[in-house]
N, C-alpha and C positions, 0 to 999 in steps of 0.2 A: 584844511581837514583834508584826510586822505579816506577815501572808501574801500573797507577790507569786509572781503566774502570768504567764506570756506566752500568749497565745492569739492563733493565726493566725485569720485573717479569711477566712471560707472558705463561709458558708452565712449563712442571713436569721439565725439565733439570732445567731453572732460577728458579721455586720453589725451587728446591733443594739445590740451592746456599744460601740460607738465613741463616744468622749465628747465631749461640745459643744466647739466653739473657744472660746476667750478672749473673743470677739469674737463676739457672737452675730451680725454682719452676714453671719459666714462658716459653712460646713458641709464638715466631712470628706466626710460620706455626700454631698453632693452637687458635690463640686469634682473639676472636669476640666481644671483649669489646665495641668498638666502633661502630660496627654494629647491636647491639642488646642492647637496651637504656635500659632496664630489666632486661634480665638474664647474658649479657655480662659475660663473663669471660678472664681475662689475664691466667690463668692455663695453663700448660704442659697436654695434653691429647691425649696418645698415639693412643687410637682409632680414633682420626679424622686423624691419618696420612693413615689409610687405606682408599684404593680407594673406592668411593661409589658406591654401585652397578648398575646397568642400570636400566631405566625405565621400567615398564611392562606396556603394554598396549599401547592403541592409545594415542596420545596427544591429550587432549580436546581444543575442540576450542570454543572461547567467542565470542561473537558480541554485536552489540547495541539490537539484538532482544532478547538476552536472560533475558527472564521474568520469575521470577520464579512463578507469580502468573497466568500466560497465559497457555492455551490451547495449547495441539499440533499444531490444526490448527489456532490459531491464531498467534503461534508463526511462521509458516510456512507464513502467509499472510506479517508477521512483517521482512521479510527477508530485510539485507541490501542492498538497491538498488546499493550502491556503489562498495561492495565487487568485488573484483576482480573475474572471474570466471576459476575454474582450471576443464583441460581435466578430471581428476580422481573425481573433487568433483560436478562438475556442476554448478548451478545457487547457489548463496550465499557463495560459497566459500572463505575462509577468505586468505587476503595475508599471505606471510610464516609471515612477521614481527610480525602477530597478532596472529601466532598457538600457545604459547605457556603459558602455564598456569602460568608463574611466569615468570616473565622477568627482575627480579633483579634489579628494578629500572629503566630501561632502556627505553626510553620516546617510546611511540606506535608511528609507523609511520602514517605519510601523506595520507590517500587515494587519494588527490589530486594532491598530488606531484609526478614527474617522479620517478619511482621507481628505488633504489639504492639496488647493493648488499654491505651488510655489513658482517662481519665476524661475526660467532656466537659465543656468552661465551661460555667457558668450563662448564658444567654442570655432566656430565657423566663421569664415571673410571677417577676421579682426586680425591685427598684430597677437603673435604670441602671446607678449609681455600683459596684452589688455587680458586676454584669456585667461591668464594667471592672477592678474587681481580680480576679476569675477568668478572666482571658481566658487566662492562664498555666498553668492547668491542666492536668496530664500531662505537662509539656514542663519548665516552671520551678518551677511551686508557687505557693505563696500569694504574693502581692503588699502584705499589709498584716499588721500585727499590732498587739495593743493590750495593756497592760501593765495588770492587775487588781490592786489592793491592798484585802486585807481584801473579795475580790467587787466591787469600786468601781471602773471603768475610769477611770484617771487619765492614760493616755500614747495617744497614736497614731504610728501610722509606717507609712508609705507607701513601698516601694524597687523593685527589681527590676531587670531588665536593660536596658541603657541604650536599647536599641532600643523597649522600649515606653512610652519618653516624648518625643514629638518636641520638645516647649521644652527639654529636657535637650540633644538630641541639638543642635538650631539655636545654645543657647548654649554649648556646648562649642566648635563650630566657629568661635568667635569666636577663641578660643585656640589657635594653631597650635602652641605648646610642648607641648601636652598629649600624651602617649603613644598613639599611635593603637593597637598591640596589646600585649598583650591589652585588649580593649573594659573597663571597669570596671562594675560594677555601681554603681546609683545610690542614693539614699536623697534622695526628693523632697520629704519631709514628718515633721517630727516635731514633736510639739505637747503638751504638757500643758495639762489644765483648770485654769484662774484659782486654784483652791485649792490645786493639787499643785506649784505653782512652786517652785523653789529647793531642791526637796528630794533630788534626786537619782534620780528616779523616770527621767526621760528619758533620762538617760545609762546607767542599767541597760538601758533598752530597745533604745537603739542598741548597746550592747556585745554584746546577745544578737543583735540582726539582724546584726551584722559578722559573728560566728562562723557564724551558718545560712549566711551569704552563702560565707564560705570553704568549708564544706562543700560546697555546691553547684558549688563549682569555682571561683569568682572570685579572681581574683588581686589585684585592687583596688576599693574603694568610693570615691565621689564623692560629694559635696554643694555645692549651688550657694545658697549665702545670698545673698539680697538686701536690699541697704546702703541703697537708694533709698524707703524706706516704714518706716514704725515697726514695730518686732517684733510686735506683734498681729497685722498685717496680711500678714508673711512666713510661710512654710511652711518652711525650712531654717535657722532659729535664727540667731545668729551666730557669726564666725568663732572667738571665744574657746570657744565650746561644743565646737565640734568638734577644737581644739587638746587641750583636756583629756582628750579621748576618744583621743588619738594621732594625729590626722588632721594634715597638713602644709598648710600654705598652698603651692599647687600654683600658683595664679596670684594676685597680689596687685594687685586691682583695687578703685579706690575705688566702684565702684558693685557690681559682680557678680563677689567673688573666689571663686575655686574650692579646694573644700575637698578632700584626697587622703590615704587610710589604704592602706598596703600590709596585705594580708590573710595 
């Protein structure tokens, strides 16, 4: 018997569990292929594994009154009357949820709703890829999981809301026949180590991710295989893999088919 555990990637310890790619030219820990539609790469980049330096200086604060054409006096007059006052900031101070200059795609808080405490995403003191995987913290949850077999990481899966992956958005826009609502979750990467191939581990992890996405409220999930490259150079397997897991061929394209599963 083997012990199988699904582990969410959400801190430095679980990030370190991400297994190597079958092709050493690539690295899940430095891949931003799906996050950057124009310049994203799957390449192994050792510099990305270094810890990002802490931000220097105060965090800029932005609000509805930030008009680049207004004078300083006018900006003072146009302070947001709905912003929460803070002891240190006085009138016009913004809620903590609005204080960041880069929210990594996390929706802004509703100033009329009761204040809720959300975990802040990791951004400083962690590798760049971990910051990308953690940017949905407090709103969506984890963007990646690892399957451990007898405490050995054998499969990696990256997923999340469609809006988190601009390359998936761009690819999906090619096919007008895909439903616009509700928008699906997406699985952008499923990859086994070379030694763990053809043992059913990847299917187990995808099934777990699909159950998780259903619990998070998604009605469907999509994957986008790339048939223009050898399998070891792609991140979304082959159509047959998805069909064995109950995915349908939503778009039959000889280069970039779309696989879809209703949840």
